[in-house]
C-alpha positions in Angstrom: 29.3 18.3 -23.0 27.8 20.0 -26.0 23.9 19.4 -26.4 21.8 19.3 -29.4 18.2 19.4 -28.5 15.5 17.6 -30.7 11.9 17.4 -31.0 11.2 14.4 -33.0 7.8 12.9 -32.5 8.8 9.4 -31.6 11.1 10.8 -28.6 8.1 12.9 -27.7 5.8 9.8 -27.3 8.5 8.3 -24.9 8.3 11.4 -22.9 4.8 11.4 -22.6 4.5 7.8 -21.7 7.0 8.2 -18.8 5.0 11.2 -17.4 1.7 9.3 -17.6 3.1 6.4 -15.5 4.5 8.8 -12.9 5.9 6.8 -9.8 7.8 3.7 -11.0 6.2 0.6 -9.8 8.2 -1.8 -7.8 7.4 -4.8 -10.0 8.0 -8.3 -8.7 9.3 -7.2 -5.1 5.4 -6.7 -4.2 4.3 -9.9 -5.8 4.1 -13.4 -4.3 3.7 -16.1 -6.6 2.9 -20.0 -6.4 1.2 -20.1 -3.0 -0.1 -23.6 -2.7 -3.4 -24.2 -1.2 -5.1 -27.6 -0.4 -8.4 -27.2 1.6 -11.1 -29.6 2.2 -14.4 -28.5 3.6 -18.2 -29.3 3.6 -18.5 -28.2 -0.2 -16.3 -27.2 -3.0 -17.3 -23.7 -2.8 -16.6 -23.4 0.9 -13.2 -25.0 0.2 -12.5 -22.6 -2.4 -13.5 -19.5 -0.3 -11.3 -20.9 2.7 -8.5 -21.5 0.5 -8.4 -18.0 -1.2 -8.5 -16.6 2.2 -5.8 -18.8 3.6 -3.6 -18.1 0.4 -4.1 -14.2 0.8 -3.1 -14.3 4.5 0.1 -16.6 3.9 1.1 -14.4 0.9 0.9 -11.1 2.8 3.0 -12.6 5.5 5.5 -13.7 3.0 5.7 -10.3 1.6 6.2 -8.5 5.0 8.7 -11.0 6.0 10.5 -10.5 2.6 10.7 -6.7 3.1 11.9 -6.8 6.7 14.5 -8.2 9.1 14.0 -11.5 10.7 14.5 -9.9 14.0 11.5 -7.9 13.5 9.0 -10.5 12.4 7.5 -11.1 15.5 6.6 -7.4 15.4 4.8 -7.5 12.1 1.1 -6.4 12.1 -1.5 -9.0 12.5 -4.4 -8.4 9.9 -7.7 -10.1 9.3 -8.6 -11.2 5.9 -10.9 -8.0 5.4 -8.0 -5.9 6.3 -5.4 -7.7 4.1 -7.6 -7.5 1.2 -7.4 -3.5 1.1 -3.5 -4.2 0.3 -4.2 -6.5 -2.7 -3.9 -5.1 -6.0 -5.0 -8.3 -8.0 -4.5 -11.9 -8.0 -4.8 -15.1 -10.3 -5.1 -18.7 -10.1 -3.3 -21.6 -11.6 -3.3 -25.3 -11.5 -6.8 -25.2 -10.1 -8.3 -28.6 -9.1 -11.6 -29.3 -7.4 -13.7 -32.2 -6.1 -16.9 -32.2 -4.1 -15.2 -31.3 -0.9 -11.7 -30.4 -1.9 -10.0 -27.4 -3.6 -6.4 -27.2 -4.6 -4.5 -24.5 -6.7 -1.5 -22.1 -6.9 -2.3 -18.6 -6.1 -0.3 -15.4 -7.3 -0.7 -12.1 -5.6 0.2 -8.6 -6.4 0.3 -6.2 -3.6 -0.2 -2.3 -3.6 3.5 -0.9 -2.8 2.2 2.7 -1.6 -0.1 1.1 1.0 2.2 -1.7 2.0 4.9 0.8 2.6 2.8 3.1 4.5 1.8 0.3 6.8 5.2 -0.6 7.6 6.1 3.0 8.1 3.1 3.3 10.5 4.2 0.3 12.4 7.7 1.7 12.9 9.2 -0.9 10.8 12.3 -0.3 8.7 12.4 -2.2 5.5 14.1 -3.0 2.1 13.0 -3.7 -1.2 15.8 -3.9 -3.5 16.0 -7.5 -4.7 19.4 -8.7 -5.3 20.8 -10.6 -8.5 20.4 -14.1 -8.4 22.8 -16.0 -6.1 23.8 -19.5 -7.5 23.8 -22.1 -4.5 26.0 -25.1 -4.7 25.1 -27.6 -1.7 28.1 -29.8 -1.0 27.3 -32.6 1.5 29.8 -34.8 3.6 28.8 -38.2 4.2 31.2 -40.7 5.3 32.3 -41.5 1.7 33.5 -38.0 1.2 32.2 -34.7 -0.2 29.7 -34.8 -2.9 27.9 -32.2 -4.9 26.6 -33.6 -8.1 26.8 -37.1 -7.1 23.4 -38.7 -5.7 22.2 -39.2 -3.0 22.8 -35.6 -1.7 20.0 -35.1 0.9 21.6 -31.4 1.4 20.8 -30.8 -2.2 17.1 -32.2 -1.9 16.6 -30.1 1.1 17.5 -26.9 -1.1 15.2 -28.0 -3.8 12.2 -27.6 -1.3 12.9 -24.0 -0.6 10.4 -21.3 -1.9 13.2 -19.3 -3.6 11.0 -16.5 -5.0 9.7 -15.3 -1.7 13.1 -13.3 -0.5 15.0 -10.2 -1.7 18.0 -12.4 -2.2 17.1 -14.4 -5.4 18.4 -18.0 -4.8 18.8 -20.4 -7.7 20.1 -23.9 -7.9 21.9 -25.4 -10.8 20.1 -28.1 -12.8 22.9 -30.5 -12.2 23.0 -31.8 -15.8 25.9 -33.0 -17.9 26.8 -29.3 -18.9 26.7 -28.3 -15.3 29.2 -31.2 -14.5 31.3 -30.2 -17.4 31.6 -26.6 -16.5 32.4 -27.2 -12.7 33.7 -30.2 -10.9 33.4 -30.9 -7.4 37.3 -30.8 -7.3 37.2 -27.2 -8.7 34.6 -26.3 -6.1 36.7 -27.6 -3.2 39.8 -26.0 -4.8 37.9 -22.9 -4.8 38.6 -22.0 -8.5 37.1 -18.9 -9.0 37.0 -18.7 -12.7 35.2 -22.2 -12.9 32.6 -20.8 -10.3 32.1 -17.6 -12.2 31.6 -19.6 -15.5 28.8 -21.4 -14.0 27.2 -18.6 -12.3 27.3 -17.0 -15.7 25.3 -19.6 -17.0 22.5 -19.1 -14.6 22.7 -15.3 -14.9 23.8 -15.1 -11.2 25.8 -12.3 -9.5 27.6 -14.3 -6.8 27.9 -18.0 -6.0 27.5 -19.5 -2.6 29.1 -22.9 -1.8 27.4 -24.3 1.2 28.9 -27.1 2.8 27.0 -29.3 5.2 27.8 -32.1 7.6 25.7 -34.4 10.0 27.6 -35.0 13.1 26.9 -35.6 17.0 26.0 -32.9 19.5 29.2 -32.5 21.6 26.9 -32.3 24.9 26.8 -36.3 24.9 23.2 -36.6 24.5 23.4 -38.5 21.1 21.4 -35.9 19.4 22.7 -35.1 15.9 24.1 -31.6 14.9 24.2 -30.0 11.4 27.3 -28.0 10.7 27.0 -25.5 7.8 29.7 -23.7 6.4 28.9 -21.1 3.6 31.4 -19.7 1.5 30.5 -16.7 -0.7 32.3 -15.8 -4.1 31.8 -12.5 -5.6 33.4 -10.3 -8.1 33.0 -7.5 -6.0 34.8 -8.7 -3.0 36.9 -11.3 -1.3 35.6 -14.6 -0.4 33.6 -14.4 2.8 32.8 -17.4 4.9 29.8 -18.0 7.4 29.5 -20.8 9.9 26.3 -22.3 11.4 25.8 -25.0 13.9 22.1 -26.5 14.6 21.2 -29.1 17.2 18.6 -31.4 16.4 15.3 -30.8 18.2 13.4 -33.4 19.9 11.5 -35.5 17.5 12.9 -33.6 14.5 13.8 -36.0 11.4 17.1 -35.5 9.5 15.2 -34.1 6.5 13.6 -31.7 8.8 16.9 -30.7 10.2 18.4 -30.3 6.9 15.4 -28.2 5.9 15.7 -26.0 8.7 19.3 -25.6 7.9 18.3 -24.1 4.6 16.1 -21.7 6.2 18.7 -20.5 8.7 21.2 -20.1 6.0 18.9 -18.1 3.9 18.3 -15.8 6.7 22.0 -15.4 7.3 22.7 -14.1 3.8 19.2 -12.1 3.5 19.4 -10.1 6.6 22.8 -8.3 5.9 21.5 -7.5 2.5 18.3 -6.0 3.8 20.2 -4.2 6.7 22.5 -2.6 3.9 19.4 -1.6 2.1 16.8 -0.5 4.8 14.7 2.5 3.9 14.0 4.3 7.1 12.1 7.2 5.8 9.5 8.0 3.2 11.3 11.3 2.4 12.6 11.1 -1.2 15.6 12.8 -2.5 16.2 14.2 -6.0 19.3 13.7 -8.3 20.0 15.1 -11.6 21.7 12.3 -14.0 22.9 12.3 -17.5 22.4 9.1 -19.7 24.5 8.8 -22.8 22.7 7.3 -25.7 23.3 6.6 -29.1 19.8 5.7 -30.3 16.3 5.6 -29.2 16.6 1.9 -28.7 19.2 2.7 -26.1 17.0 4.7 -24.1 14.1 2.1 -24.3 16.4 -0.6 -22.7 17.7 1.7 -19.9 14.4 3.2 -19.2 13.1 -0.6 -18.8 16.0 -1.3 -16.4 15.3 1.9 -14.4 11.8 1.1 -14.1 12.8 -2.0 -12.4 14.8 -0.2 -9.6 12.1 -0.1 -6.7 13.8 2.6 -4.6 13.1 5.0 -7.5 9.9 6.9 -7.1 9.7 9.1 -10.1 11.5 9.8 -13.3 11.1 13.0 -15.0 12.9 13.8 -18.3 14.5 17.2 -18.3 16.3 17.2 -21.7 16.5 14.9 -24.9 19.4 15.3 -27.4 21.0 13.3 -30.0 23.6 11.9 -27.5 22.1 12.0 -24.1 19.0 12.3 -21.9 18.9 14.2 -18.9 16.4 13.2 -16.2 15.7 14.0 -12.4 15.3 10.9 -10.3 13.3 10.8 -7.1 14.5 8.0 -4.9 14.4 6.8 -1.3 17.4 5.6 0.9 20.7 7.1 0.5 23.2 7.3 -2.5 25.0 4.2 -1.8 21.8 2.3 -1.8 20.6 3.9 -5.0 23.9 2.7 -6.5 23.4 -0.8 -5.3 19.9 -0.9 -6.4 21.0 0.4 -9.7 23.7 -2.4 -9.9 21.1 -5.0 -9.6 19.7 -3.9 -12.9 22.9 -3.7 -14.5 23.5 0.0 -14.3 26.2 2.1 -12.9 26.0 5.6 -11.5 29.4 7.5 -11.3 30.3 11.0 -10.9 32.1 12.7 -13.7 33.3 16.2 -13.3 30.1 17.9 -11.9 27.7 15.4 -13.4 26.1 12.1 -12.3 26.4 9.7 -15.3 24.5 6.4 -15.8 25.8 3.8 -18.0 24.8 0.1 -18.3 27.2 -2.4 -17.0 25.9 -5.1 -19.5 25.3 -5.0 -23.0 22.2 -3.3 -24.4 20.0 -5.3 -26.4 19.2 -3.7 -29.5 15.4 -3.4 -30.4 13.8 -3.1 -33.8 11.7 0.2 -33.8 
């Protein structure tokens, strides 16, 4: 591949900026948003202090659970508020309300990636930090009258609306259920597994895969009279054949129907998150280097691709080696293996393939042209 070198000042500024940043930040993976707090105490000041401490503790636990397998959650380190504070980069507060003795707010925390990774390594915990593209959830409920999706009431749908979707590596999204959704995908098309219609709705929500989650309430076959929730999940992906997962949950003593359904959403979420995490576990802090060629037609192309690369959390360092009119060559330092790197790049709409003796990076979705 012929190369023409250039030393234009605008390209030079891009290179300098990249070197200044050094290690690429992990972005939203180490950010926990919308932690709701509601504390009553002797005074408003005491309520606020307790709420911030409680919110920080819960946010940190959510972060550690986000990164690790559910089977390892009992092994997560138990830190006090003073210790957790050392892992906080910054935080902000929204929807703050106070009275003489009560404090309510939503807290947003950003944690220090390097320090959190070091903590997990020291505890001997493998972890993942590659967030998936959104997965569109379609909750189909089976009452006595027949299967319902858009129709109301749909208590299974309502249970999914109560989930905190932004706390996991699998980004779950629910459709709005408006007229446009109903016209795009009918319940009949869902039951008929019409992949084209399912894909069209997923595209509307910028989702990668669609997960149709069927739920039915029956009786426990042990004769106790307790209820049982049967869940069947079918995942539709452009990259693989449909995959089905089945779950059966027995009602616990004193558990309401709404609580049983909510527990069903939690178990279902874990069933799709854990395989993703397991495939993307980072077992060592040791990095690997790879030389990559990135074809471009303009500076705008590079700026867009650079932004996508900076959202790939397994990449630790981007070093520009060569800039030309038609390509940029970089050295990437990353953790994990080559397949995990390809997976992580794919979540940012990037494709890494080998051509001849080179590793070449292409966008898998259109580049948005910028005004320079």
